[in-house]
VOPA-834475 format. One line per field, with one value per residue (C-alpha): residue number from 1; residue in three letters; x, y, z. Coordinates in Angstrom, 3 decimals. Layout:
% residues N
n <- c(NUM:...)
res <- c(ALA:...)
c1 <- c(X:...)
c2 <- c(Y:...)
c3 <- c(Z:...)
END
This chain:
% residues 315
n <- c(1:2:3:4:5:6:7:8:9:10:11:12:13:14:15:16:17:18:19:20:21:22:23:24:25:26:27:28:29:30:31:32:33:34:35:36:37:38:39:40:41:42:43:44:45:46:47:48:49:50:51:52:53:54:55:56:57:58:59:60:61:62:63:64:65:66:67:68:69:70:71:72:73:74:75:76:77:78:79:80:81:82:83:84:85:86:87:88:89:90:91:92:93:94:95:96:97:98:99:100:101:102:103:104:105:106:107:108:109:110:111:112:113:114:115:116:117:118:119:120:121:122:123:124:125:126:127:128:129:130:131:132:133:134:135:136:137:138:139:140:141:142:143:144:145:146:147:148:149:150:151:152:153:154:155:156:157:158:159:160:161:162:163:164:165:166:167:168:169:170:171:172:173:174:175:176:177:178:179:180:181:182:183:184:185:186:187:188:189:190:191:192:193:194:195:196:197:198:199:200:201:202:203:204:205:206:207:208:209:210:211:212:213:214:215:216:217:218:219:220:221:222:223:224:225:226:227:228:229:230:231:232:233:234:235:236:237:238:239:240:241:242:243:244:245:246:247:248:249:250:251:252:253:254:255:256:257:258:259:260:261:262:263:264:265:266:267:268:269:270:271:272:273:274:275:276:277:278:279:280:281:282:283:284:285:286:287:288:289:290:291:292:293:294:295:296:297:298:299:300:301:302:303:304:305:306:307:308:309:310:311:312:313:314:315)
res <- c(MET:LYS:HIS:LEU:LEU:SER:THR:ARG:ASP:LEU:ASP:ARG:ASP:THR:ALA:ILE:GLN:LEU:LEU:ASP:ILE:ALA:GLU:ASP:MET:ALA:ALA:THR:GLN:GLN:ARG:GLU:VAL:LYS:LYS:LEU:PRO:THR:LEU:ARG:GLY:LYS:THR:VAL:VAL:ASN:LEU:PHE:PHE:GLU:ASP:SER:THR:ARG:THR:ARG:ILE:SER:PHE:GLU:ALA:ALA:ALA:LYS:ARG:LEU:SER:ALA:ASP:VAL:ILE:ASN:PHE:SER:ALA:LYS:GLY:SER:SER:VAL:SER:LYS:GLY:GLU:SER:LEU:GLN:ASP:THR:ALA:GLN:THR:LEU:GLU:ALA:ILE:GLY:ALA:ASP:VAL:ILE:VAL:ILE:ARG:HIS:GLY:SER:SER:GLY:ALA:PRO:LYS:VAL:LEU:ALA:GLU:SER:GLY:TRP:ILE:ALA:ALA:SER:VAL:LEU:ASN:ALA:GLY:ASP:GLY:THR:HIS:GLU:HIS:PRO:THR:GLN:ALA:LEU:LEU:ASP:ALA:PHE:THR:LEU:ARG:ARG:ARG:ILE:HIS:GLY:ASP:ALA:SER:ARG:GLY:ALA:ALA:LEU:ASP:GLY:ILE:THR:VAL:LEU:ILE:VAL:GLY:ASP:ILE:LEU:HIS:SER:ARG:VAL:ALA:ARG:SER:ASN:VAL:TRP:LEU:LEU:SER:THR:LEU:GLY:ALA:GLU:VAL:THR:LEU:VAL:GLY:PRO:PRO:THR:LEU:ILE:PRO:HIS:GLY:ILE:ASP:GLY:TRP:PRO:VAL:THR:VAL:ALA:PHE:ASP:LEU:ASP:ALA:ALA:ILE:ALA:ASP:THR:ASP:PRO:ASP:ALA:VAL:MET:MET:LEU:ARG:VAL:GLN:THR:GLU:ARG:MET:HIS:ASP:ALA:TYR:PHE:PRO:SER:THR:ARG:GLU:TYR:ALA:SER:LEU:TRP:GLY:LEU:THR:ALA:ALA:ARG:PHE:ALA:ALA:LEU:PRO:GLU:ARG:ALA:VAL:VAL:MET:HIS:PRO:GLY:PRO:MET:ASN:ARG:GLY:PHE:GLU:ILE:ALA:SER:VAL:ALA:ALA:ASP:SER:ALA:ARG:SER:THR:VAL:ARG:GLU:GLN:VAL:ALA:ASN:GLY:VAL:SER:THR:ARG:MET:ALA:ALA:LEU:TYR:LEU:THR:ALA:THR:GLY:GLY:ALA:ALA)
c1 <- c(-13.096:-11.168:-7.696:-6.054:-2.552:-1.907:-3.523:-2.671:-5.387:-8.101:-10.437:-11.872:-15.261:-13.720:-11.277:-14.097:-16.179:-13.328:-12.993:-16.760:-16.871:-13.975:-16.163:-18.868:-16.312:-14.930:-18.433:-18.756:-15.499:-17.081:-19.577:-19.141:-19.190:-16.819:-17.138:-19.234:-20.370:-19.443:-16.627:-17.753:-16.601:-13.870:-10.166:-7.665:-3.958:-1.348:1.624:4.577:8.004:9.253:9.108:6.173:4.446:1.829:0.628:0.418:-1.316:-3.672:-4.682:-5.087:-7.333:-9.329:-9.949:-10.920:-13.340:-15.022:-15.271:-12.872:-10.585:-7.015:-3.779:-0.499:2.285:5.832:8.563:11.027:10.838:8.670:9.406:10.228:13.451:14.212:13.859:10.161:8.964:6.183:4.154:4.413:3.635:0.616:-0.703:-0.335:-2.486:-4.977:-5.187:-6.105:-8.901:-7.560:-10.131:-7.918:-4.129:-2.561:1.042:4.087:7.140:10.581:10.295:8.368:5.553:5.231:1.540:0.723:2.428:0.447:-2.856:-2.395:-0.537:-3.532:-1.991:-4.793:-8.437:-8.098:-8.194:-4.817:-4.140:-0.776:0.601:3.797:6.031:9.656:9.904:6.796:3.543:1.708:-1.909:-3.637:-1.182:-2.110:-5.805:-5.490:-3.463:-6.156:-8.869:-7.072:-6.445:-10.028:-11.349:-9.040:-10.036:-13.772:-14.658:-18.228:-18.767:-16.154:-18.505:-18.538:-15.852:-12.588:-9.461:-9.837:-7.478:-5.677:-1.904:0.337:4.110:5.683:9.167:12.252:13.329:11.068:13.403:12.869:9.327:6.442:4.263:5.176:4.378:0.967:0.153:1.140:-1.361:-4.186:-3.975:-3.807:-6.815:-8.716:-7.812:-4.910:-1.848:1.283:4.841:7.754:10.636:13.996:17.668:18.281:19.847:16.568:14.239:13.543:14.574:11.860:9.090:8.338:4.997:4.007:1.296:3.619:5.875:9.425:11.408:14.722:14.434:11.952:11.803:11.022:8.448:6.625:6.597:5.539:2.804:1.205:0.543:-2.543:-0.509:3.141:3.883:7.327:8.867:11.184:14.708:15.118:18.768:18.300:17.723:20.697:23.974:25.540:25.906:22.797:23.571:26.685:25.344:22.196:22.861:22.875:19.769:17.885:18.991:17.915:15.004:13.831:10.665:12.477:10.771:11.434:9.905:6.927:6.384:6.547:3.721:0.229:-1.926:-4.286:-1.491:-1.461:1.680:1.719:4.207:3.654:5.953:8.157:9.500:13.110:12.666:15.196:16.190:13.131:10.823:11.094:9.176:7.303:5.812:5.259:3.461:1.430:-2.347:-1.773:0.024:-2.044:0.490:-1.638:-4.808:-3.141:-2.443:-6.002:-7.542:-5.517:-7.860:-11.043:-9.449:-8.183:-11.587:-12.990:-10.339:-10.912:-14.681:-14.558:-12.090:-13.541:-17.163:-16.833:-18.928:-21.891:-23.835)
c2 <- c(8.206:11.479:10.270:7.208:6.993:3.301:-0.060:-0.967:1.478:-0.227:-2.688:-5.574:-3.947:-0.689:-2.567:-4.580:-1.413:0.256:-2.735:-2.845:0.864:0.266:-2.365:0.283:2.706:0.073:-0.532:3.145:2.974:0.579:3.246:5.593:8.569:7.678:10.827:11.020:14.271:12.945:15.399:18.358:21.537:19.735:20.423:17.549:18.401:15.823:16.841:14.754:15.178:12.034:11.113:8.954:7.931:5.278:6.575:10.261:9.634:7.162:9.639:12.405:10.231:9.103:12.667:13.921:11.053:12.083:15.647:17.187:20.077:18.753:20.583:18.728:20.001:18.755:19.607:20.060:23.604:24.747:26.716:23.412:23.325:26.749:25.398:25.876:23.627:21.060:23.248:26.316:24.302:22.737:26.078:27.481:24.618:25.255:28.905:27.986:25.725:22.166:19.612:16.535:16.354:13.265:13.224:11.196:11.946:10.479:10.628:7.919:9.475:12.723:12.116:11.407:14.639:16.539:14.955:15.435:18.751:21.060:22.993:22.039:21.009:18.900:15.118:13.444:10.362:8.669:7.954:6.478:7.671:6.594:2.881:3.019:2.428:2.765:1.991:2.554:0.206:-2.498:-1.790:-2.155:-5.333:-6.786:-5.659:-7.375:-10.563:-10.676:-10.422:-13.196:-15.456:-14.732:-13.434:-12.141:-13.019:-10.528:-7.996:-8.425:-11.109:-11.154:-13.252:-15.811:-18.761:-17.365:-17.934:-15.145:-15.047:-11.566:-11.946:-9.781:-6.466:-6.425:-4.101:-1.074:-1.842:0.276:-1.825:-4.969:-3.376:-2.125:-5.485:-7.411:-5.543:-5.363:-8.950:-10.226:-8.108:-9.663:-13.167:-14.099:-16.018:-14.083:-15.379:-12.994:-14.408:-12.817:-12.720:-12.281:-8.869:-7.639:-8.822:-6.002:-6.313:-6.212:-7.961:-10.468:-8.738:-8.836:-11.348:-13.192:-16.189:-15.492:-17.705:-17.328:-20.154:-19.330:-22.870:-24.302:-21.568:-22.390:-26.091:-25.518:-22.915:-23.973:-20.262:-18.697:-15.606:-14.640:-10.931:-10.020:-6.749:-4.345:-4.315:-0.689:-0.144:3.626:3.159:0.818:2.230:-1.140:-4.478:-6.461:-9.354:-10.329:-9.845:-9.458:-12.888:-14.531:-12.626:-13.695:-17.286:-17.486:-15.060:-14.220:-15.688:-17.608:-19.592:-22.798:-21.409:-20.083:-23.578:-24.989:-22.770:-24.222:-23.699:-21.426:-19.148:-15.574:-13.487:-9.905:-7.029:-3.368:-2.138:-1.033:-4.524:-5.478:-8.341:-11.128:-9.939:-10.064:-11.780:-13.709:-12.427:-15.736:-15.051:-11.313:-11.781:-14.876:-15.018:-15.563:-12.237:-9.397:-6.623:-4.715:-5.324:-3.809:-0.583:-0.413:-1.238:1.528:4.160:2.531:1.864:5.421:6.742:4.782:6.165:9.749:9.326:7.975:10.558:13.592:12.845:10.667:8.137:10.480:10.287)
c3 <- c(10.083:10.204:9.197:7.643:9.079:9.675:9.002:12.577:13.642:11.558:13.221:11.214:10.582:9.322:7.090:5.511:5.160:3.245:0.923:0.342:-0.496:-2.882:-4.574:-5.014:-6.417:-8.786:-10.148:-11.065:-13.021:-15.504:-16.574:-19.519:-17.131:-14.316:-12.208:-9.052:-7.361:-3.911:-3.050:-5.151:-3.413:-1.459:-1.993:-1.897:-1.707:-2.690:-0.538:-1.715:-0.142:-1.938:-5.598:-6.631:-9.820:-9.094:-5.734:-6.688:-10.000:-8.353:-5.636:-8.216:-10.383:-7.336:-6.136:-9.593:-10.141:-6.884:-8.317:-5.789:-6.649:-6.666:-5.897:-6.467:-4.222:-4.765:-2.285:-5.120:-6.428:-3.525:-0.391:1.320:-0.705:0.802:4.338:5.075:7.918:7.730:10.093:7.864:4.743:6.441:7.627:4.109:2.833:5.633:4.598:1.016:2.259:2.011:3.196:2.769:2.716:1.183:2.391:1.428:3.546:4.059:7.843:9.674:11.680:9.690:8.767:12.427:13.492:10.862:11.908:15.655:15.737:15.723:12.826:10.433:10.447:7.284:7.161:6.629:4.508:4.770:1.277:2.703:5.529:5.702:6.436:8.638:6.710:3.400:4.347:1.005:-0.717:1.795:1.233:-2.529:-2.031:0.245:-2.172:-5.072:-3.102:-1.821:-5.384:-6.570:-3.668:-3.402:-6.869:-7.084:-3.421:-2.217:-0.638:3.128:3.009:4.928:4.346:7.118:6.742:3.680:3.765:2.444:2.015:2.001:0.554:0.329:1.799:4.847:6.753:4.516:3.379:4.615:2.282:4.217:7.572:6.464:4.891:8.010:10.164:7.632:6.387:9.973:10.957:8.043:9.247:6.965:8.151:7.196:6.872:6.280:4.257:3.504:4.375:8.121:7.424:5.877:8.653:11.165:14.778:17.421:15.475:18.229:18.762:15.100:14.125:11.735:11.282:10.099:7.716:5.908:3.365:0.593:-0.812:2.622:3.286:0.036:0.914:4.532:4.073:0.756:0.102:-1.439:-2.317:-2.620:-2.338:-3.638:-2.456:-4.224:-2.836:-1.763:-2.552:-2.226:1.512:1.980:3.213:4.028:2.246:3.204:0.836:-1.143:-4.675:-6.740:-8.225:-4.797:-3.743:-6.868:-6.357:-2.722:-2.362:-5.867:-7.368:-10.090:-12.833:-10.878:-7.682:-9.592:-10.998:-7.458:-6.192:-5.794:-8.894:-6.933:-5.648:-6.919:-7.362:-6.108:-6.276:-5.267:-8.050:-9.542:-10.274:-10.864:-13.305:-13.076:-9.602:-7.345:-9.809:-13.069:-16.082:-16.373:-12.937:-13.405:-16.731:-15.894:-15.516:-11.790:-11.457:-9.990:-10.657:-13.180:-11.174:-8.134:-10.045:-11.407:-8.027:-6.408:-7.840:-6.489:-3.105:-2.771:-3.808:-0.845:1.529:0.359:0.660:4.220:5.515:3.728:4.620:7.695:5.812:5.447:2.184)
END
């Protein structure tokens, strides 16, 4: 696997392979010495045109634990802020010997352009592009859910028959898009829930069911997992709902809704969370919440993605 640009591109076998390798990587992180020599001599560049905390730190930790040399490149304070193009930036990174470029960009499709342009020979990993996709977030979500569902029998398992609600700002969420394709590929049944104004147009071809009433969706689907999304107000230039109070009342995971979930249902959130708005603290802090696990599992999952792209799967 040369690049990781979209979960839509992953077939079932490759997706399961990535999750199984992440299991191997997670096992190494329980040792006293966590570093592996796997990518010694390789250079990984984190090329971030948007602010990030969790994703950038997670990729940096993953690369270092695989013994790669890591260069963190932020658009702020660089030549990009002076007008340098993506092509020129990429070719600069090529000249210094980048083997893998992890890119986060505000424009949908930028990682694909970088990977297919011919400007560079390096592998490209999409760390989030516009409102398009965020494939490694979906992989860590699937990894976390698979562990919660299958426990010690996770290796080799998929998510066949699992029901997942993805709730909230679907329109602006690259996390939601990546999860839709990956979870469906792994056999899960996905329902998108949110206000009509925050459901994307043109999703007739998506492998999902759409609902607007969260209480009815919980009752109808008997979910194994509820994934709450951050409301991305920074991407909103219009009024998509009357008030935060109304949003929380209708589409937030309140204490009452949390109590109405099946006992087996896990609660997920990609972070950062807006407590009391998207999710009640009783849900976020419960034993059924996977929020902290998702952050921890991000390192192992991104180690797997870096390994497969940088080596092509070769030992």
